[in-house]
N, CA, C, O and the ligand as a Tripos MOL2 file, in Angstrom:
@<TRIPOS>MOLECULE
protein
  269   267    68     0     0
PROTEIN
NO_CHARGES

@<TRIPOS>ATOM
      1 N          97.1540  162.8180   19.2780 N.3       1 MET1
      2 CA         96.0110  163.2230   19.9380 C.3       1 MET1
      3 C          94.8170  163.0630   18.9820 C.2       1 MET1
      4 O          94.8860  163.2510   17.7680 O.2       1 MET1
      5 N          93.6990  162.6890   19.6660 N.am      2 PRO2
      6 CA         92.5400  162.4390   18.8850 C.3       2 PRO2
      7 C          91.7550  163.6470   18.2720 C.2       2 PRO2
      8 O          90.7000  164.0490   18.7610 O.2       2 PRO2
      9 N          92.2890  164.1430   17.2730 N.am      3 ILE3
     10 CA         91.8170  165.3840   16.5230 C.3       3 ILE3
     11 C          90.9090  164.9190   15.3850 C.2       3 ILE3
     12 O          91.3780  164.2970   14.4320 O.2       3 ILE3
     13 N          89.7030  165.1980   15.4730 N.am      4 TYR4
     14 CA         88.7930  164.9280   14.4640 C.3       4 TYR4
     15 C          88.5100  166.1130   13.5070 C.2       4 TYR4
     16 O          88.6030  167.2730   13.9100 O.2       4 TYR4
     17 N          88.1600  165.8050   12.2200 N.am      5 GLU5
     18 CA         87.7340  166.8940   11.3840 C.3       5 GLU5
     19 C          86.1610  166.8900   11.2620 C.2       5 GLU5
     20 O          85.4860  165.8920   11.0080 O.2       5 GLU5
     21 N          85.7180  168.0780   11.4700 N.am      6 TYR6
     22 CA         84.3280  168.1810   11.3230 C.3       6 TYR6
     23 C          83.8940  169.1370   10.1720 C.2       6 TYR6
     24 O          84.6580  169.9820    9.7060 O.2       6 TYR6
     25 N          82.6750  168.9540    9.7650 N.am      7 ALA7
     26 CA         82.2200  169.9320    8.6930 C.3       7 ALA7
     27 C          80.7710  170.4390    9.1850 C.2       7 ALA7
     28 O          79.8760  169.6800    9.5560 O.2       7 ALA7
     29 N          80.6920  171.7570    9.1310 N.am      8 CYS8
     30 CA         79.4610  172.3670    9.5850 C.3       8 CYS8
     31 C          78.4230  172.2740    8.4540 C.2       8 CYS8
     32 O          78.7500  172.5340    7.2960 O.2       8 CYS8
     33 N          77.2140  171.9160    8.7720 N.am      9 LYS9
     34 CA         76.2470  171.7400    7.7300 C.3       9 LYS9
     35 C          75.4380  172.9950    7.4930 C.2       9 LYS9
     36 O          74.6320  173.0360    6.5640 O.2       9 LYS9
     37 N          75.6220  173.9800    8.2760 N.am     10 ALA10
     38 CA         75.0510  175.2450    8.3060 C.3      10 ALA10
     39 C          75.8050  176.2020    7.4170 C.2      10 ALA10
     40 O          75.2050  176.8080    6.5300 O.2      10 ALA10
     41 N          77.1380  176.3640    7.6290 N.am     11 CYS11
     42 CA         77.8470  177.2750    6.8670 C.3      11 CYS11
     43 C          78.8760  176.5500    6.0130 C.2      11 CYS11
     44 O          79.6410  177.1960    5.2970 O.2      11 CYS11
     45 N          78.9120  175.2450    6.0710 N.am     12 ASP12
     46 CA         79.6890  174.4570    5.2740 C.3      12 ASP12
     47 C          81.2340  174.7180    5.4940 C.2      12 ASP12
     48 O          82.0410  174.6880    4.5650 O.2      12 ASP12
     49 N          81.5450  174.9610    6.7200 N.am     13 ARG13
     50 CA         82.8420  175.1420    7.1460 C.3      13 ARG13
     51 C          83.4450  173.9030    7.7320 C.2      13 ARG13
     52 O          82.7740  173.1390    8.4260 O.2      13 ARG13
     53 N          84.7760  173.6890    7.4420 N.am     14 THR14
     54 CA         85.3560  172.4710    8.0000 C.3      14 THR14
     55 C          86.3660  173.0160    9.1410 C.2      14 THR14
     56 O          86.9790  174.0820    9.0770 O.2      14 THR14
     57 N          86.4150  172.1510   10.1150 N.am     15 PHE15
     58 CA         87.3300  172.6830   11.2050 C.3      15 PHE15
     59 C          87.7270  171.3530   12.0100 C.2      15 PHE15
     60 O          87.0100  170.3530   11.9900 O.2      15 PHE15
     61 N          88.7950  171.4210   12.6400 N.am     16 GLU16
     62 CA         89.3180  170.4640   13.4660 C.3      16 GLU16
     63 C          88.9240  170.5730   14.9480 C.2      16 GLU16
     64 O          88.9170  171.6730   15.5020 O.2      16 GLU16
     65 N          88.6010  169.4590   15.5840 N.am     17 GLU17
     66 CA         88.3390  169.5640   17.0290 C.3      17 GLU17
     67 C          88.9600  168.5670   17.7750 C.2      17 GLU17
     68 O          88.9630  167.4150   17.3410 O.2      17 GLU17
     69 N          89.5270  168.8680   18.9170 N.am     18 LEU18
     70 CA         90.2100  167.9270   19.7730 C.3      18 LEU18
     71 C          89.1610  167.2760   20.6760 C.2      18 LEU18
     72 O          88.6170  167.9110   21.5790 O.2      18 LEU18
     73 N          88.8630  165.8730   20.3870 N.am     19 VAL19
     74 CA         87.9610  165.2710   21.1370 C.3      19 VAL19
     75 C          88.5340  164.2360   22.1000 C.2      19 VAL19
     76 O          89.0180  163.1910   21.6660 O.2      19 VAL19
     77 N          88.4870  164.4950   23.3170 N.am     20 MET20
     78 CA         89.0840  163.6160   24.3370 C.3      20 MET20
     79 C          88.1580  162.4860   24.6110 C.2      20 MET20
     80 O          88.5690  161.3260   24.5780 O.2      20 MET20
     81 N          86.9120  162.7880   24.8830 N.am     21 ARG21
     82 CA         85.9180  161.6340   25.2120 C.3      21 ARG21
     83 C          84.9180  161.5340   24.0300 C.2      21 ARG21
     84 O          84.7030  162.4470   23.2330 O.2      21 ARG21
     85 N          84.3650  160.3760   24.0170 N.am     22 ARG22
     86 CA         83.2970  160.1490   23.1240 C.3      22 ARG22
     87 C          82.1020  161.0650   23.3200 C.2      22 ARG22
     88 O          81.4240  161.4390   22.3630 O.2      22 ARG22
     89 N          81.8490  161.4260   24.5970 N.am     23 SER23
     90 CA         80.6190  162.3750   24.9840 C.3      23 SER23
     91 C          80.8680  163.6880   24.4480 C.2      23 SER23
     92 O          79.9440  164.4610   24.1950 O.2      23 SER23
     93 N          82.1340  163.9820   24.2580 N.am     24 ASP24
     94 CA         82.5060  165.3210   23.7430 C.3      24 ASP24
     95 C          82.1340  165.6880   22.3740 C.2      24 ASP24
     96 O          82.0720  166.8500   21.9720 O.2      24 ASP24
     97 N          81.8650  164.5280   21.6010 N.am     25 GLU25
     98 CA         81.4820  164.6030   20.2780 C.3      25 GLU25
     99 C          80.1570  165.2770   20.0770 C.2      25 GLU25
    100 O          79.9820  165.9740   19.0770 O.2      25 GLU25
    101 N          79.3000  165.1230   20.8940 N.am     26 ASP26
    102 CA         78.0070  165.7060   21.0290 C.3      26 ASP26
    103 C          78.0380  167.1700   21.3280 C.2      26 ASP26
    104 O          77.0630  167.8870   21.1000 O.2      26 ASP26
    105 N          79.2130  167.6390   21.8640 N.am     27 ASP27
    106 CA         79.2660  168.9860   22.1880 C.3      27 ASP27
    107 C          80.0980  169.8290   21.3050 C.2      27 ASP27
    108 O          80.4230  170.9820   21.5880 O.2      27 ASP27
    109 N          80.4410  169.1820   20.1840 N.am     28 VAL28
    110 CA         81.1560  169.8690   19.1160 C.3      28 VAL28
    111 C          80.2960  170.9270   18.3860 C.2      28 VAL28
    112 O          79.2230  170.6640   17.8440 O.2      28 VAL28
    113 N          80.8880  172.1810   18.4260 N.am     29 ARG29
    114 CA         80.0620  173.1480   17.7230 C.3      29 ARG29
    115 C          80.9970  173.8510   16.7090 C.2      29 ARG29
    116 O          82.2240  173.8320   16.8060 O.2      29 ARG29
    117 N          80.3050  174.4740   15.7290 N.am     30 CYS30
    118 CA         81.0910  175.0920   14.6050 C.3      30 CYS30
    119 C          81.6310  176.4430   15.2440 C.2      30 CYS30
    120 O          80.8720  177.2080   15.8400 O.2      30 CYS30
    121 N          83.0160  176.6940   15.0810 N.am     31 PRO31
    122 CA         83.5450  177.8630   15.5850 C.3      31 PRO31
    123 C          83.0740  179.1320   14.8730 C.2      31 PRO31
    124 O          83.3400  180.2480   15.3180 O.2      31 PRO31
    125 N          82.3800  178.9370   13.7790 N.am     32 LYS32
    126 CA         82.1180  180.1630   13.0630 C.3      32 LYS32
    127 C          80.6390  180.5680   13.3610 C.2      32 LYS32
    128 O          80.4000  181.7170   13.7330 O.2      32 LYS32
    129 N          79.6190  179.6290   13.2020 N.am     33 CYS33
    130 CA         78.2510  180.0240   13.4420 C.3      33 CYS33
    131 C          77.7680  179.4210   14.7530 C.2      33 CYS33
    132 O          76.6080  179.5860   15.1310 O.2      33 CYS33
    133 N          78.6400  178.7410   15.4250 N.am     34 LYS34
    134 CA         78.2080  178.0660   16.6920 C.3      34 LYS34
    135 C          77.1470  177.0510   16.5590 C.2      34 LYS34
    136 O          76.3900  176.7210   17.4720 O.2      34 LYS34
    137 N          77.1410  176.5820   15.3710 N.am     35 GLY35
    138 CA         76.0430  175.5920   15.1170 C.3      35 GLY35
    139 C          76.4790  174.1430   15.5360 C.2      35 GLY35
    140 O          77.6430  173.7480   15.4770 O.2      35 GLY35
    141 N          75.4780  173.4450   15.9400 N.am     36 LYS36
    142 CA         75.7980  172.1410   16.3920 C.3      36 LYS36
    143 C          75.4990  171.0170   15.3760 C.2      36 LYS36
    144 O          75.6660  169.8260   15.6340 O.2      36 LYS36
    145 N          75.0510  171.4840   14.2230 N.am     37 ARG37
    146 CA         74.7940  170.5920   13.1020 C.3      37 ARG37
    147 C          76.1530  170.3350   12.3570 C.2      37 ARG37
    148 O          76.4080  170.8020   11.2470 O.2      37 ARG37
    149 N          76.9400  169.5950   13.0450 N.am     38 VAL38
    150 CA         78.2680  169.2570   12.3890 C.3      38 VAL38
    151 C          78.4050  167.8110   12.1310 C.2      38 VAL38
    152 O          77.8670  166.9720   12.8530 O.2      38 VAL38
    153 N          79.0980  167.5290   11.1410 N.am     39 GLU39
    154 CA         79.3270  166.1270   10.7800 C.3      39 GLU39
    155 C          80.7920  165.7440   10.8000 C.2      39 GLU39
    156 O          81.6470  166.4640   10.2830 O.2      39 GLU39
    157 N          81.0550  164.6590   11.3750 N.am     40 LYS40
    158 CA         82.3740  164.2240   11.6160 C.3      40 LYS40
    159 C          82.8480  163.5740   10.2450 C.2      40 LYS40
    160 O          82.1760  162.7170    9.6710 O.2      40 LYS40
    161 N          84.0490  164.0470    9.7720 N.am     41 LEU41
    162 CA         84.4880  163.6320    8.5640 C.3      41 LEU41
    163 C          85.3220  162.3830    8.8020 C.2      41 LEU41
    164 O          85.5470  162.0060    9.9520 O.2      41 LEU41
    165 N          85.7770  161.7480    7.7630 N.am     42 VAL42
    166 CA         86.6320  160.5940    7.7850 C.3      42 VAL42
    167 C          88.0410  160.9340    8.4930 C.2      42 VAL42
    168 O          88.7810  161.8200    8.0650 O.2      42 VAL42
    169 N          88.2970  160.2440    9.4710 N.am     43 SER43
    170 CA         89.5940  160.6150   10.1830 C.3      43 SER43
    171 C          90.7600  160.2960    9.2250 C.2      43 SER43
    172 O          90.8070  159.2870    8.5210 O.2      43 SER43
    173 N          91.6470  161.2150    9.2720 N.am     44 ARG44
    174 CA         92.7860  161.0800    8.4680 C.3      44 ARG44
    175 C          93.9840  161.7180    9.1270 C.2      44 ARG44
    176 O          93.8460  162.6470    9.9230 O.2      44 ARG44
    177 N          95.1090  161.2410    8.8110 N.am     45 PRO45
    178 CA         96.4170  162.0120    9.3710 C.3      45 PRO45
    179 C          96.4760  163.3920    8.9930 C.2      45 PRO45
    180 O          96.0690  163.7400    7.8840 O.2      45 PRO45
    181 N          96.9990  164.2980    9.9080 N.am     46 ALA46
    182 CA         97.0420  165.7260    9.5900 C.3      46 ALA46
    183 C          98.0480  165.8690    8.3970 C.2      46 ALA46
    184 O          97.7880  166.6330    7.4670 O.2      46 ALA46
    185 N          99.1760  165.1400    8.4310 N.am     47 ALA47
    186 CA        100.1040  165.3430    7.3730 C.3      47 ALA47
    187 C          99.6670  164.4530    6.1450 C.2      47 ALA47
    188 O          99.8870  163.2430    6.1180 O.2      47 ALA47
    189 N          99.0700  165.0990    5.1910 N.am     48 SER48
    190 CA         98.6730  164.5360    4.0730 C.3      48 SER48
    191 C          98.9490  165.2060    2.8050 C.2      48 SER48
    192 O          98.0910  165.8390    2.1900 O.2      48 SER48
    193 N         100.1470  165.0590    2.4260 N.am     49 ARG49
    194 CA        100.7220  165.6790    1.2580 C.3      49 ARG49
    195 C         101.1180  164.7400    0.2260 C.2      49 ARG49
    196 O         101.7110  163.7120    0.5550 O.2      49 ARG49
    197 N         100.8460  164.9920   -1.0100 N.am     50 SER50
    198 CA        101.2390  164.1870   -2.0520 C.3      50 SER50
    199 C         102.6790  164.2930   -2.5270 C.2      50 SER50
    200 O         103.1410  165.4110   -2.7540 O.2      50 SER50
    201 N         103.3640  163.2790   -2.6810 N.am     51 GLY51
    202 CA        104.7330  163.4380   -3.1560 C.3      51 GLY51
    203 C         105.6100  163.7020   -1.9540 C.2      51 GLY51
    204 O         106.5350  164.5010   -2.0970 O.2      51 GLY51
    205 N         105.4280  163.1410   -0.8300 N.am     52 GLY52
    206 CA        106.2180  163.3360    0.3290 C.3      52 GLY52
    207 C         107.6010  162.6060    0.1710 C.2      52 GLY52
    208 O         107.8290  161.7410   -0.6750 O.2      52 GLY52
    209 N         108.4470  163.0540    1.0620 N.am     53 ASP53
    210 CA        109.8170  162.3780    1.0080 C.3      53 ASP53
    211 C         109.9610  161.0560    1.8260 C.2      53 ASP53
    212 O         110.4820  160.9740    2.9380 O.2      53 ASP53
    213 N         109.4260  160.0490    1.1110 N.am     54 GLY54
    214 CA        109.5930  158.7090    1.7370 C.3      54 GLY54
    215 C         108.8200  158.5690    3.0680 C.2      54 GLY54
    216 O         109.1200  159.2980    4.0140 O.2      54 GLY54
    217 N         107.8700  157.6860    3.1620 N.am     55 GLY55
    218 CA        107.1320  157.5930    4.4390 C.3      55 GLY55
    219 C         105.9740  156.5940    4.2590 C.2      55 GLY55
    220 O         104.8670  156.8050    4.7540 O.2      55 GLY55
    221 N         106.2750  155.4640    3.5120 N.am     56 SER56
    222 CA        105.1730  154.5210    3.3410 C.3      56 SER56
    223 C         105.1350  153.6560    4.4970 C.2      56 SER56
    224 O         106.1430  153.0340    4.8330 O.2      56 SER56
    225 N         104.0430  153.5710    5.1330 N.am     57 ALA57
    226 CA        103.8650  152.5950    6.3360 C.3      57 ALA57
    227 C         103.7010  151.2020    5.8280 C.2      57 ALA57
    228 O         103.9410  150.2420    6.5600 O.2      57 ALA57
    229 N         103.3110  151.0670    4.6310 N.am     58 ALA58
    230 CA        103.1550  149.7330    4.2320 C.3      58 ALA58
    231 C         104.4510  148.8910    4.2520 C.2      58 ALA58
    232 O         105.5570  149.4260    4.1690 O.2      58 ALA58
    233 N         104.2870  147.6050    4.3620 N.am     59 SER59
    234 CA        105.3560  146.7100    4.4680 C.3      59 SER59
    235 C         106.0200  146.4610    3.1550 C.2      59 SER59
    236 O         105.6090  145.6190    2.3570 O.2      59 SER59
    237 N         107.0630  147.2220    2.9590 N.am     60 SER60
    238 CA        107.8500  147.0800    1.7110 C.3      60 SER60
    239 C         109.2920  146.7380    1.8940 C.2      60 SER60
    240 O         110.1060  147.5680    2.3010 O.2      60 SER60
    241 N         109.6010  145.5050    1.5890 N.am     61 ALA61
    242 CA        110.9700  145.0190    1.7680 C.3      61 ALA61
    243 C         111.8080  145.5120    0.5760 C.2      61 ALA61
    244 O         112.1070  144.7770   -0.3650 O.2      61 ALA61
    245 N         112.1380  146.6990    0.6690 N.am     62 ASN62
    246 CA        112.9480  147.1130   -0.5520 C.3      62 ASN62
    247 C         114.3060  147.7590   -0.0280 C.2      62 ASN62
    248 O         114.9180  148.6270   -0.6520 O.2      62 ASN62
    249 N         114.6780  147.2570    1.1290 N.am     63 CYS63
    250 CA        115.9320  147.8360    1.5570 C.3      63 CYS63
    251 C         117.0100  146.6890    1.6200 C.2      63 CYS63
    252 O         116.8320  145.6730    2.2930 O.2      63 CYS63
    253 N         118.1320  146.9240    0.8760 N.am     64 GLY64
    254 CA        119.1190  145.9690    0.8550 C.3      64 GLY64
    255 C         120.3730  146.5280    0.3650 C.2      64 GLY64
    256 O         120.4710  147.7090    0.0340 O.2      64 GLY64
    257 N         121.3720  145.6590    0.3140 N.am     65 PRO65
    258 CA        122.6820  146.0610   -0.1300 C.3      65 PRO65
    259 C         122.5980  146.5470   -1.6290 C.2      65 PRO65
    260 O         122.0780  145.8680   -2.5140 O.2      65 PRO65
    261 N         123.1290  147.7210   -1.8150 N.am     66 VAL66
    262 CA        123.1720  148.3020   -3.1740 C.3      66 VAL66
    263 C         124.4190  147.9140   -3.9100 C.2      66 VAL66
    264 O         125.4980  148.1900   -3.3850 O.2      66 VAL66
    265 N         124.3910  147.3140   -5.0490 N.am     67 GLY67
    266 CA        125.5660  147.1400   -5.8050 C.3      67 GLY67
    267 C         126.0110  145.7330   -6.0870 C.2      67 GLY67
    268 O         127.0320  145.5290   -6.7440 O.2      67 GLY67
    269 ZN         78.9470  176.7000   10.9240 Zn       68 ZN68
@<TRIPOS>BOND
     1     1     2 1
     2     2     3 1
     3     3     4 2
     4     3     5 am
     5     5     6 1
     6     6     7 1
     7     7     8 2
     8     7     9 am
     9     9    10 1
    10    10    11 1
    11    11    12 2
    12    11    13 am
    13    13    14 1
    14    14    15 1
    15    15    16 2
    16    15    17 am
    17    17    18 1
    18    18    19 1
    19    19    20 2
    20    19    21 am
    21    21    22 1
    22    22    23 1
    23    23    24 2
    24    23    25 am
    25    25    26 1
    26    26    27 1
    27    27    28 2
    28    27    29 am
    29    29    30 1
    30    30    31 1
    31    31    32 2
    32    31    33 am
    33    33    34 1
    34    34    35 1
    35    35    36 2
    36    35    37 am
    37    37    38 1
    38    38    39 1
    39    39    40 2
    40    39    41 am
    41    41    42 1
    42    42    43 1
    43    43    44 2
    44    43    45 am
    45    45    46 1
    46    46    47 1
    47    47    48 2
    48    47    49 am
    49    49    50 1
    50    50    51 1
    51    51    52 2
    52    51    53 am
    53    53    54 1
    54    54    55 1
    55    55    56 2
    56    55    57 am
    57    57    58 1
    58    58    59 1
    59    59    60 2
    60    59    61 am
    61    61    62 1
    62    62    63 1
    63    63    64 2
    64    63    65 am
    65    65    66 1
    66    66    67 1
    67    67    68 2
    68    67    69 am
    69    69    70 1
    70    70    71 1
    71    71    72 2
    72    71    73 am
    73    73    74 1
    74    74    75 1
    75    75    76 2
    76    75    77 am
    77    77    78 1
    78    78    79 1
    79    79    80 2
    80    79    81 am
    81    81    82 1
    82    82    83 1
    83    83    84 2
    84    83    85 am
    85    85    86 1
    86    86    87 1
    87    87    88 2
    88    87    89 am
    89    89    90 1
    90    90    91 1
    91    91    92 2
    92    91    93 am
    93    93    94 1
    94    94    95 1
    95    95    96 2
    96    95    97 am
    97    97    98 1
    98    98    99 1
    99    99   100 2
   100    99   101 am
   101   101   102 1
   102   102   103 1
   103   103   104 2
   104   103   105 am
   105   105   106 1
   106   106   107 1
   107   107   108 2
   108   107   109 am
   109   109   110 1
   110   110   111 1
   111   111   112 2
   112   111   113 am
   113   113   114 1
   114   114   115 1
   115   115   116 2
   116   115   117 am
   117   117   118 1
   118   118   119 1
   119   119   120 2
   120   119   121 am
   121   121   122 1
   122   122   123 1
   123   123   124 2
   124   123   125 am
   125   125   126 1
   126   126   127 1
   127   127   128 2
   128   127   129 am
   129   129   130 1
   130   130   131 1
   131   131   132 2
   132   131   133 am
   133   133   134 1
   134   134   135 1
   135   135   136 2
   136   135   137 am
   137   137   138 1
   138   138   139 1
   139   139   140 2
   140   139   141 am
   141   141   142 1
   142   142   143 1
   143   143   144 2
   144   143   145 am
   145   145   146 1
   146   146   147 1
   147   147   148 2
   148   147   149 am
   149   149   150 1
   150   150   151 1
   151   151   152 2
   152   151   153 am
   153   153   154 1
   154   154   155 1
   155   155   156 2
   156   155   157 am
   157   157   158 1
   158   158   159 1
   159   159   160 2
   160   159   161 am
   161   161   162 1
   162   162   163 1
   163   163   164 2
   164   163   165 am
   165   165   166 1
   166   166   167 1
   167   167   168 2
   168   167   169 am
   169   169   170 1
   170   170   171 1
   171   171   172 2
   172   171   173 am
   173   173   174 1
   174   174   175 1
   175   175   176 2
   176   175   177 am
   177   177   178 1
   178   178   179 1
   179   179   180 2
   180   179   181 am
   181   181   182 1
   182   182   183 1
   183   183   184 2
   184   183   185 am
   185   185   186 1
   186   186   187 1
   187   187   188 2
   188   187   189 am
   189   189   190 1
   190   190   191 1
   191   191   192 2
   192   191   193 am
   193   193   194 1
   194   194   195 1
   195   195   196 2
   196   195   197 am
   197   197   198 1
   198   198   199 1
   199   199   200 2
   200   199   201 am
   201   201   202 1
   202   202   203 1
   203   203   204 2
   204   203   205 am
   205   205   206 1
   206   206   207 1
   207   207   208 2
   208   207   209 am
   209   209   210 1
   210   210   211 1
   211   211   212 2
   212   211   213 am
   213   213   214 1
   214   214   215 1
   215   215   216 2
   216   215   217 am
   217   217   218 1
   218   218   219 1
   219   219   220 2
   220   219   221 am
   221   221   222 1
   222   222   223 1
   223   223   224 2
   224   223   225 am
   225   225   226 1
   226   226   227 1
   227   227   228 2
   228   227   229 am
   229   229   230 1
   230   230   231 1
   231   231   232 2
   232   231   233 am
   233   233   234 1
   234   234   235 1
   235   235   236 2
   236   235   237 am
   237   237   238 1
   238   238   239 1
   239   239   240 2
   240   239   241 am
   241   241   242 1
   242   242   243 1
   243   243   244 2
   244   243   245 am
   245   245   246 1
   246   246   247 1
   247   247   248 2
   248   247   249 am
   249   249   250 1
   250   250   251 1
   251   251   252 2
   252   251   253 am
   253   253   254 1
   254   254   255 1
   255   255   256 2
   256   255   257 am
   257   257   258 1
   258   258   259 1
   259   259   260 2
   260   259   261 am
   261   261   262 1
   262   262   263 1
   263   263   264 2
   264   263   265 am
   265   265   266 1
   266   266   267 1
   267   267   268 2
@<TRIPOS>SUBSTRUCTURE
     1 MET1         2 RESIDUE 1 A MET
     2 PRO2         6 RESIDUE 1 A PRO
     3 ILE3        10 RESIDUE 1 A ILE
     4 TYR4        14 RESIDUE 1 A TYR
     5 GLU5        18 RESIDUE 1 A GLU
     6 TYR6        22 RESIDUE 1 A TYR
     7 ALA7        26 RESIDUE 1 A ALA
     8 CYS8        30 RESIDUE 1 A CYS
     9 LYS9        34 RESIDUE 1 A LYS
    10 ALA10       38 RESIDUE 1 A ALA
    11 CYS11       42 RESIDUE 1 A CYS
    12 ASP12       46 RESIDUE 1 A ASP
    13 ARG13       50 RESIDUE 1 A ARG
    14 THR14       54 RESIDUE 1 A THR
    15 PHE15       58 RESIDUE 1 A PHE
    16 GLU16       62 RESIDUE 1 A GLU
    17 GLU17       66 RESIDUE 1 A GLU
    18 LEU18       70 RESIDUE 1 A LEU
    19 VAL19       74 RESIDUE 1 A VAL
    20 MET20       78 RESIDUE 1 A MET
    21 ARG21       82 RESIDUE 1 A ARG
    22 ARG22       86 RESIDUE 1 A ARG
    23 SER23       90 RESIDUE 1 A SER
    24 ASP24       94 RESIDUE 1 A ASP
    25 GLU25       98 RESIDUE 1 A GLU
    26 ASP26      102 RESIDUE 1 A ASP
    27 ASP27      106 RESIDUE 1 A ASP
    28 VAL28      110 RESIDUE 1 A VAL
    29 ARG29      114 RESIDUE 1 A ARG
    30 CYS30      118 RESIDUE 1 A CYS
    31 PRO31      122 RESIDUE 1 A PRO
    32 LYS32      126 RESIDUE 1 A LYS
    33 CYS33      130 RESIDUE 1 A CYS
    34 LYS34      134 RESIDUE 1 A LYS
    35 GLY35      138 RESIDUE 1 A GLY
    36 LYS36      142 RESIDUE 1 A LYS
    37 ARG37      146 RESIDUE 1 A ARG
    38 VAL38      150 RESIDUE 1 A VAL
    39 GLU39      154 RESIDUE 1 A GLU
    40 LYS40      158 RESIDUE 1 A LYS
    41 LEU41      162 RESIDUE 1 A LEU
    42 VAL42      166 RESIDUE 1 A VAL
    43 SER43      170 RESIDUE 1 A SER
    44 ARG44      174 RESIDUE 1 A ARG
    45 PRO45      178 RESIDUE 1 A PRO
    46 ALA46      182 RESIDUE 1 A ALA
    47 ALA47      186 RESIDUE 1 A ALA
    48 SER48      190 RESIDUE 1 A SER
    49 ARG49      194 RESIDUE 1 A ARG
    50 SER50      198 RESIDUE 1 A SER
    51 GLY51      202 RESIDUE 1 A GLY
    52 GLY52      206 RESIDUE 1 A GLY
    53 ASP53      210 RESIDUE 1 A ASP
    54 GLY54      214 RESIDUE 1 A GLY
    55 GLY55      218 RESIDUE 1 A GLY
    56 SER56      222 RESIDUE 1 A SER
    57 ALA57      226 RESIDUE 1 A ALA
    58 ALA58      230 RESIDUE 1 A ALA
    59 SER59      234 RESIDUE 1 A SER
    60 SER60      238 RESIDUE 1 A SER
    61 ALA61      242 RESIDUE 1 A ALA
    62 ASN62      246 RESIDUE 1 A ASN
    63 CYS63      250 RESIDUE 1 A CYS
    64 GLY64      254 RESIDUE 1 A GLY
    65 PRO65      258 RESIDUE 1 A PRO
    66 VAL66      262 RESIDUE 1 A VAL
    67 GLY67      266 RESIDUE 1 A GLY
    68 ZN68       269 GROUP 0 **** ****
């Protein structure tokens, strides 16, 4: 789902908003202060943990017969 992360410029709060349409981006408000001065942050996957258990999307041919 197209969930974007926003940051409120008024109270400096970050929140995630589900944006279905492009026009909805103009209607995004801060859940805390109801401010409309929000800035869309760089889109990134929700699961962002360092040291995960294997999950590199990059093309790495490192699978072969061991031994
Ligand atoms: Zn706010």
